[in-house]
N, C-alpha and C positions, 0 to 999 in steps of 0.2 A: 536212275532216281534224280529228279531235278530239284534244284533249290532256288528259292526266290530271294533275290538280294534286294533289300529295301534301300532305296536311294535316300541318303541323308537330306533332310530339308535344309535349305540354305539358311545361314545365320542371318538374323535381321535385328536391327536396332530401331526401336520405336520410341519416339519422344511424344509424350502427352502433356500438354500445358493447359493452363486455364486458371481462373480464380477459384476461391474456396466455394464449395457447395455445388459444383457442377458435376460431381460424380467421378472425379479423377481417380481417387484411390480405389473405390469399389470396382470401377471399370478396368483399371490397369491390372489389379490383382487377378480378376476373373479372366481377362484376356491372356495374361501370362500363363496362368494355370492351364487354360484350355489348349494353348498352343505349345506348351512345354518350354516356355521361356523363363528367364530369370526376371526378377522384379525389384525395382528400387524406388522407394518413396524419399525423394530428396528433401521434401518439406520436413520430414522427421529428423533429418540431420541438422537442419537449422534450429528446430525445436530442441534438439539434444544439446547443442552448444549454448543455446539460451538458458536451458535448465541448469547446465553446469555453471554458467556465470552467476545465475541467481543464487545457487547453492554455495558459491565460493566468494560471495561478497563483492562481486564486480558491479560497479555502478553502470547499469545498462543504459543510462541516459548520457553517458560520457563516451563518445566514439573513440577517443584516444585510449581510454582504459580498456575498452572492448578489444581494440586492435592489438594492444600489448599482450592480452591474455589469450587471444584467439588460438594460438598454436599449442596451448598447454593440454587440453583434453584430448584423449584418444577415443575417437568415435569409430565403431565397427558396425556395419550394416549387413544383416543376413539377407540373402536375395531369393529365398524360397517363397513363392507367392502364396503358398498354403499356410505358411507360418513365418512371415517376415519378422526379423528381430532387430533390435538396436541396443547397443551397450555403450556406456561412457565410462572409460577407465575400468572396464570389466564388469560394471554394474548394469543390470537390466534397467533400461530407461523407457521401455515401451509405454508403461502406464503414466509415470510422472510427467512425461513431456506433453501430455494432453490436458493438463490443468489450465484453468482460465488465466492464471498468472503468467504462464508461459505463452499462451495464446496472445495475451495483451502486449507482450514485450518482444515477440519474435521478429516483427517487422523492423523494429529499431536495430536489433542486433544484426539481422541479415542484410541491412542496408550498408553496413560498414565494409568498405572494399577489401580489407585484409581478411575478413571472415569469408567473403564470397570467393576470394582467390583460393583460400585453403579448401573450402568445401567443394568448389568446382573441380579442383585437382583430384580430390577424393572420388568424386562422382565419375570423372573420366576414367580413373584407374579401375573402378568397379565395372564400368561398361566394357572396357577393353578386356577385362578378365573373363567376361561372360561369353565363352566360346560358342555356345549354342544360340546366343541372341538374348536380348533383354528389353523389357518395357521400363522406361524411366519416366516418372511423372514429377511435375513440378511447375515452375512458373517461367523459367528461362532456359529450358532444356533445348528446344529447337532453335533458339536464337543465339545462345551463348555457350551452354555446356557441350551440346552435341550438334553443332550446326551442320554436320555431314550425316546425320541420322538417315536411315533408309526411308523412314516414314515419319512425318510430323503431323500431329493432330492437335487442334486447339478446341477444347470444350468450352461452351458458353451456356448460360441460362439466365433468365430474368432474375433480378434481385429478389423478387417475391418468391420464386420457386426455390432459389438457393436458401433463403432464410427459412422457408418451411421445412426443407430437408435438414438443415442444421438444428432447428428447434426440435425436430423429431428425434435427433440423435441425443440431445441433451434434455433430460426430463426437467420440467419446471421452468424452462427458459422462456423468455418473453419474445414473441415473434418480431415486434417492432424494434426492440433493442438489438436482437440478432441481426435484423436487416441493416440497421444503422452501423453496426460493428463490421459487417461484411463490406459495406460501401466504403467505410473508413479504411479498411485493410486494402481494398482495391486501389484506393487513391495513393496509399503509402507504397504499395508494391509497383504500381504503374509509374509513379513519380520519382522513384529513387534514381540516382545518377548511374549507379553501377548495376548492370544487368536487370533492367526493369521488366515487369510482367508485360509481355507483348506477344502478338501472334507473328510467327515467322512468315515471310512472304510466300513460301512454298508449303505452308501447312494447310491441311484440310480442316475447315471449321465445321464442328458438329454442335448444333443448338439442342441441348438436352431438356429444354423447358417442358415440352409436351411429350417427352419420351419416357418410357419406363427404363429402369436400370438394365433389364434384359435386352431391350431394344437397342440401347446404347452399346452394350457389349457385343451384340450381333453385328452392329454396324462397324465397329472397330475391328472385329475378327475378320470380317469380309475385306476391309481395307488392307489388313496385314497379309491375308492369304493372297490377295491380288498382287501385292508387292513381291511376295515370295515367288509367285508364278512368273512374274516379269524379270526376276533376278537371273 
């Protein structure tokens, strides 16, 4: 009687960066689920610390006050792509961190170096603990958080396409206002001194403007599988 021994697939760390509205979250979760990898939404962590500060009376227009409070909240991220979770001091924050108030303040909070240092350390520890591999999405993963990631992908799309996607997610939103907000967020993220939004030199750029979500997912899965074969 013969037995077949399945060879374990090599662990792989995938960094997916890009601005808002390019499909990072939907793509990252789907790719992680399909390939049996863990998943981390780093943007949710910055939203979580912003939400905590707003709830605790921190003046988010004051970088010194933000820096002093940065280490106080305990942020825990679940890495199951089918049901990613995030809690702050034990409280489920998945819904509250998506409000417009948090969205409008998160760039200012995430630009503070002390915040980035703390959250970056948290992200690296989560990636290191993902023994089977992980897809980490954000804005500075390939350049700052995980510069030695096995595969780096930078998603792009036109401002018009991104605004249309975001408006589709939020009922009643104005397309022009959404587009302007995205461009403003891009400028803030790309222009900050600490870990700006940027494409890593060795990242594969994927323009999602004319692609369906499924096509983007298939493209990224192919890139990850190719990296695994080469490992």
